C-alpha positions in Angstrom: 5.1 -7.0 -2.9 6.6 -5.5 -6.1 6.5 -1.7 -6.0 8.1 1.1 -7.9 9.0 -0.8 -11.0 9.0 2.5 -12.7 10.3 5.8 -11.3 7.3 7.9 -10.5 7.8 11.5 -11.5 4.9 12.8 -9.5 2.0 11.7 -7.4 -1.2 11.9 -9.5 -4.7 12.2 -8.1 -6.5 9.0 -9.1 -10.2 8.8 -8.1 -12.1 5.6 -8.6 -15.7 6.5 -9.1 -17.2 3.3 -7.8 -21.0 3.2 -8.3 -23.4 0.7 -9.5 -24.2 0.6 -13.2 -26.9 3.1 -14.2 -26.2 5.4 -11.3 -25.0 8.2 -13.5 -21.2 7.9 -13.7 -21.0 8.8 -17.4 -23.6 11.6 -16.8 -21.4 13.0 -14.0 -18.3 12.8 -16.3 -20.1 14.7 -19.1 -21.3 17.3 -16.6 -17.8 17.6 -15.1 -16.3 18.2 -18.6 -19.0 20.7 -19.6 -18.4 22.8 -16.4 -14.6 22.6 -16.4 -12.5 25.7 -17.2 -11.6 26.2 -20.9 -7.9 25.6 -20.2 -8.5 22.1 -18.7 -7.8 19.4 -21.3 -9.4 16.0 -21.3 -8.7 12.6 -22.6 -11.8 10.4 -22.4 -11.2 6.7 -23.0 -14.2 4.3 -23.4 -14.6 0.7 -24.5 -17.1 1.4 -27.4 -17.2 3.7 -30.4 -20.9 4.5 -29.6 -19.7 6.1 -26.3 -17.1 8.0 -28.2 -19.8 9.6 -30.4 -21.9 10.3 -27.3 -19.1 12.3 -25.7 -18.5 14.3 -28.8 -22.2 15.1 -29.1 -22.8 15.8 -25.4 -19.7 17.9 -24.5 -19.1 21.2 -26.4 -15.3 21.2 -26.1 -14.3 20.3 -29.6 -13.4 16.8 -28.8 -11.3 15.0 -31.5 -11.0 11.3 -32.1 -7.9 9.8 -33.7 -8.2 9.2 -37.4 -6.1 6.5 -39.2 -6.8 8.0 -42.6 -5.2 11.4 -41.9 -2.3 11.6 -44.3 -1.7 7.9 -44.1 -1.1 8.0 -40.3 -2.2 5.3 -37.9 -4.6 6.1 -35.1 -1.7 5.9 -32.7 0.3 8.4 -34.7 -2.7 10.7 -35.0 -3.4 10.7 -31.3 0.2 11.8 -30.7 -0.5 14.7 -33.1 -3.6 15.6 -31.1 -1.8 15.6 -27.8 1.0 17.8 -29.2 -1.7 20.2 -30.4 -3.4 20.2 -27.0 -6.7 19.0 -28.3 -9.4 17.4 -26.2 -9.3 13.7 -27.1 -11.9 10.9 -27.0 -10.9 7.3 -28.0 -11.3 3.7 -27.2 -9.6 1.2 -24.8 -8.1 -0.7 -27.8 -6.1 2.3 -28.9 -5.1 3.5 -25.5 -3.6 0.2 -24.4 -1.3 0.1 -27.4 0.5 3.4 -26.4 4.3 3.7 -26.8 7.1 5.6 -25.2 6.6 8.7 -27.5 2.9 8.8 -26.4 4.0 8.9 -22.7 6.6 11.5 -23.4 4.1 13.8 -25.1 1.6 13.4 -22.3 4.2 14.5 -19.8 4.5 17.8 -21.6 0.8 18.6 -21.4 -1.8 18.9 -18.6 -4.4 16.4 -19.4 -7.2 14.9 -17.2 -7.9 11.3 -17.9 -11.4 9.9 -17.6 -11.3 6.1 -18.0 -14.8 4.7 -18.6 -14.5 1.2 -17.1 -11.3 -0.6 -16.2 -8.9 -1.7 -18.9 -7.1 -5.0 -19.8 -4.0 -3.7 -18.0 -2.3 -7.2 -17.9 -2.7 -9.9 -20.5 -0.9 -13.2 -20.9 1.2 -13.4 -24.0 0.4 -16.4 -26.3 3.7 -18.3 -26.2 4.3 -22.0 -25.5 6.2 -22.7 -22.2 8.8 -24.7 -24.2 9.4 -21.7 -26.5 9.7 -19.4 -23.4 12.2 -21.7 -21.8 14.2 -21.9 -25.0 14.4 -18.1 -25.1 15.6 -17.9 -21.5 18.1 -20.8 -21.8 19.6 -19.3 -25.0 19.8 -15.8 -23.4 17.5 -14.3 -25.9 15.6 -12.7 -23.1 16.4 -12.1 -19.4 15.1 -10.2 -16.4 16.3 -6.7 -16.0 16.9 -4.8 -12.7 13.5 -3.3 -12.8 11.8 -6.7 -12.9 10.8 -6.4 -16.6 11.9 -8.6 -19.4 15.0 -7.5 -21.4 15.5 -8.5 -25.1 19.2 -9.4 -25.2 19.5 -10.7 -28.8 20.4 -7.4 -30.5 21.1 -8.9 -33.9 17.5 -10.4 -34.1 15.8 -8.5 -37.0 12.6 -10.4 -38.0 10.9 -13.7 -37.2 8.5 -15.7 -35.0 9.3 -13.8 -31.8 9.0 -10.2 -33.1 6.0 -9.5 -30.9 7.9 -10.6 -27.8 10.9 -8.5 -28.8 8.8 -5.4 -29.4 6.9 -5.8 -26.1 10.2 -6.2 -24.2 11.8 -3.2 -25.9 8.8 -1.0 -25.1 9.0 -2.0 -21.4 5.7 -3.8 -21.3 6.7 -7.4 -20.6 7.0 -9.3 -17.3 7.8 -12.9 -16.7 6.2 -15.3 -14.2 8.5 -18.0 -12.8 7.5 -21.0 -10.6 9.0 -21.7 -7.2 12.0 -23.4 -9.0 12.7 -20.2 -11.0 11.5 -21.9 -14.2 9.8 -19.5 -16.6 6.1 -20.3 -17.0 4.4 -17.3 -18.7 4.9 -13.9 -20.1 2.6 -11.0 -19.4 2.0 -7.8 -21.3 1.6 -4.9 -18.9 0.1 -1.5 -19.5 2.9 1.0 -18.5 1.8 2.2 -15.0 3.8 5.4 -15.5 1.2 6.5 -18.0 -1.2 7.3 -15.2 1.3 9.6 -13.6 1.6 11.7 -16.7 -1.9 13.1 -16.2 -2.9 15.9 -13.9 -5.7 13.8 -12.5 -7.4 10.5 -13.3 -11.0 9.4 -12.9 -11.9 5.7 -13.4 -15.6 5.0 -13.8 -16.5 1.5 -12.7 -18.3 -0.7 -10.2 -16.9 -3.2 -7.6 -13.3 -2.1 -8.3 -12.0 -4.3 -5.4 -12.8 -7.4 -7.5 -11.1 -6.3 -10.7 -7.7 -6.9 -12.1 -6.8 -3.2 -12.5 -7.1 -2.9 -8.7 -4.6 -5.7 -8.2 -2.4 -4.0 -10.9 -2.4 -0.7 -9.0 -1.6 -2.5 -5.8 1.2 -4.3 -7.5 2.9 -1.0 -8.3 1.9 0.8 -5.1 -0.2 3.2 -7.1 -2.4 5.3 -4.8 -6.1 5.8 -5.4 -9.2 7.0 -3.6 -12.8 5.9 -3.9 -15.8 8.1 -4.5 -19.5 7.4 -5.2 -21.7 9.4 -7.6 -25.2 10.6 -6.6 -27.8 12.6 -8.3 -29.2 15.7 -6.6 -32.0 17.3 -8.6 -30.7 17.6 -12.1 -27.0 17.5 -11.1 -24.6 14.7 -10.4 -21.9 15.0 -7.7 -19.1 12.9 -6.2 -19.6 12.1 -2.5 -17.7 9.9 0.0 -17.6 6.3 -1.0 -20.4 4.0 0.0 -18.9 0.4 0.1 -20.8 -2.0 -2.2 -21.4 -4.3 0.8 -23.6 -1.6 2.4 -25.7 -0.8 -0.6 -29.5 -1.2 -0.5 -30.2 -3.8 -3.1 -33.9 -4.4 -2.3 -35.0 -3.0 -5.6 -32.6 -5.3 -7.5 -33.8 -8.4 -5.7 -37.4 -7.4 -6.6 -36.8 -7.1 -10.3 -34.2 -9.8 -11.0 -36.1 -13.0 -11.5 -33.7 -16.0 -11.5 -34.9 -19.3 -13.0 -35.5 -22.2 -10.5 -37.2 -25.5 -10.8 -41.0 -25.1 -10.3 -43.6 -27.8 -9.4 -44.9 -27.7 -13.0 -41.5 -28.3 -14.6 -40.8 -31.7 -16.1 -37.1 -31.3 -15.7 -34.7 -29.1 -13.7 -32.8 -27.1 -16.3 -30.2 -26.0 -13.6 -29.1 -29.6 -13.0 -26.6 -29.5 -15.9 -24.6 -26.9 -13.9 -24.7 -28.4 -10.4 -21.0 -28.7 -9.8 -18.7 -25.8 -8.8 -16.6 -25.8 -12.0 -19.4 -26.6 -14.5 -19.7 -24.1 -17.4 -16.1 -22.9 -16.9 -13.8 -22.7 -20.0 -12.3 -26.1 -19.2 -15.7 -27.7 -18.5 -17.2 -26.3 -21.7 -14.3 -27.7 -23.7 -15.4 -31.1 -22.6 -19.1 -30.5 -22.9 -19.1 -29.0 -26.4 -17.1 -32.1 -27.7 -20.3 -34.1 -27.4 -23.1 -33.4 -29.8 -25.7 -34.7 -27.4 -24.5 -32.5 -24.5 -24.5 -29.5 -26.8 -28.1 -30.3 -27.7 -29.2 -30.4 -24.1 -27.6 -27.0 -23.3 -29.1 -25.4 -26.4 -32.6 -26.9 -25.9 -32.7 -25.8 -22.2 -31.8 -22.2 -23.3 -34.4 -22.3 -26.0 -37.0 -23.7 -23.6 -36.3 -20.9 -21.1 -36.9 -17.9 -23.4 -39.5 -19.5 -25.7 -41.7 -21.4 -23.2 -40.8 -20.1 -19.7 -40.6 -16.4 -20.6 -42.5 -16.5 -23.9 -40.7 -13.5 -25.3 -39.6 -12.7 -28.9 -36.0 -13.2 -29.8 -35.3 -9.5 -30.0 -35.8 -9.3 -26.2 -33.2 -12.0 -25.5 -29.5 -11.6 -24.8 -27.3 -14.6 -24.2 -23.6 -15.3 -23.7 -20.9 -17.8 -23.3 -17.1 -17.8 -23.9 -16.0 -16.8 -27.4 -14.5 -20.2 -28.3 -17.9 -21.9 -27.7 -20.3 -19.3 -29.1 -20.9 -21.1 -32.4 -21.3 -24.5 -30.7 -23.8 -23.3 -28.1 -26.0 -20.8 -30.0 -29.6 -21.5 -28.9 -32.2 -21.8 -31.7 -33.2 -18.4 -32.9 -30.5 -16.5 -31.0 -27.7 -16.2 -33.6 -28.0 -12.4 -33.6 -28.7 -12.0 -29.9 -25.2 -12.8 -28.6 -23.7 -10.3 -26.1 -20.0 -10.8 -25.3 -19.4 -12.3 -21.9 -17.1 -9.3 -20.9 -19.5 -6.6 -22.3 -19.5 -3.4 -20.3 -20.1 0.3 -20.7 -22.7 0.1 -23.5 -26.4 0.9 -23.6 -27.0 -0.9 -26.8 -28.9 -3.8 -25.2 -31.0 -1.9 -22.6 -34.2 -3.2 -24.2 -33.4 -6.8 -23.4 -35.8 -8.4 -20.9 -34.5 -12.0 -20.9 -30.9 -13.1 -20.2 -29.2 -16.5 -20.6 -25.7 -16.8 -19.0 -23.9 -20.0 -20.1 -20.6 -19.2 -18.4 -18.7 -19.7 -15.1 -16.0 -17.0 -14.7 -12.6 -17.7 -13.3 -9.5 -15.6 -13.5 -6.7 -17.1 -15.6 -5.0 -19.2 -12.9 -1.5 -18.1 -14.0 -2.6 -14.5 -13.7 -3.8 -15.2 -10.2 -0.6 -17.0 -9.2 1.4 -14.1 -10.8 -0.3 -11.6 -8.4 -0.2 -13.9 -5.4 3.6 -14.4 -5.9 4.0 -10.6 -5.7 2.0 -10.5 -2.5 -1.2 -9.1 -4.1 -4.4 -10.8 -3.2 -7.1 -11.4 -5.8 -10.6 -12.3 -4.7 -11.7 -14.8 -7.3 -15.4 -14.7 -6.4 -15.6 -11.0 -6.4 -13.9 -10.9 -9.8 -16.5 -13.4 -11.1 -19.4 -11.5 -9.6 -18.3 -8.2 -11.0 -18.1 -9.7 -14.5 -21.5 -11.2 -14.1 -23.1 -7.9 -12.9 -21.5 -5.9 -15.7 -23.1 -8.3 -18.2 -26.5 -8.3 -16.6 -26.6 -4.5 -16.5 -26.4 -4.3 -20.2 -30.1 -5.4 -20.1 -33.1 -3.2 -19.3 -32.4 -3.6 -15.6 -30.2 -0.5 -15.9 -33.5 1.3 -16.5 -35.1 -0.2 -13.4 -37.2 -2.6 -15.4 -37.6 -6.3 -14.4 -35.6 -9.1 -16.2 -35.7 -12.9 -16.2 -32.3 -14.7 -16.1 -31.2 -18.3 -16.6 -27.8 -19.1 -15.0 -27.3 -22.9 -15.0 -23.9 -22.6 -13.3 -24.5 -23.2 -9.5 -21.4 -21.1 -8.6 -22.4 -18.0 -10.7 -26.1 -18.3 -9.6 -25.1 -18.6 -5.9 -22.8 -15.5 -6.2 -25.8 -13.5 -7.7 -28.1 -14.7 -4.9 -25.6 -13.8 -2.2 -25.1 -10.3 -3.8 -28.9 -9.7 -3.9 -29.1 -10.8 -0.3 -26.3 -8.4 0.7 -24.2 -11.4 1.8 -21.3 -10.2 -0.5 
């Protein structure tokens, strides 16, 4: 196992607030910030701008959000100014994951508490062809440094096709995955783990952390963290010892999640098109969407589900698939009802009663091999289930109201069944 790729300057307190969606994690965070001493400074990072506005409106601490229009500065430059001024800051994942060395240095000089609303994309595969990667290695343009990260070795390279690779390498954010023959296979952009150690304390608000990539990333670096659960007592929210998700009482969820199955009155089984383990995965949909007739079957089944089985207006429907196949698989009447397959931490769709899930989630196999090679185990089914649950909980189920859901993928449907039966 790879550990200590960066020198840790201190042990920071990282608390993973692992509670089911709708249990009050954000409400606890707002309460915590409201009640904190004036001298305690916060950085609240969330996936969506709507949540940024919610924090500003709910917490009377003068929260500031980075502004790219200030004197021509970029948002990254402006957030550095806010840190230097000791302001309470609220921003999005997209800005936070692009931090640089100066951002980290400034953080070290201050005493911020980080509240991270949902896990981040802490590791992403860089879009580079394997042949190009091999060429860079063979020509000694890049190499592996002592700390396990990629070094950019071509100092006279100024501008060109590989600028992004150079910039990532020079900022200490690049790692290379090699096969068993030491041949380069892929490059990965890593969020600098040392960033977390620049805060006084860190809270991560999520659910089923064990199945998520950020857990594997923390384990990769030997980063310590503890679990807590949030509960509501009267009008207040508090953190209590962790209740493992396997031991949750899911009776209420099983009662209000109505999964589509073939009924005696059906002329056809709309689940049959997903009856193999890999069906509706990215690779499978690449094949399926190449056929006009197959696309029609998928779209017709989705339409039949919400229009004839559920008889609901389009405004009550949310549907998803992978981004590359959205346009090819949009069911009739649902062009404006698409919700991204990786949606999380938003209440925008909590009026939706009918869900259509045309996806089968697998972790990028190279990412899985990358972690496995470093001795870090990744549970593929738990990863898929956590993504599915995050998506489902964008609907009105987060308010305790019943939903109907169509999941043609037998793998994803089975994972949901096992979850509801407390078998996972």
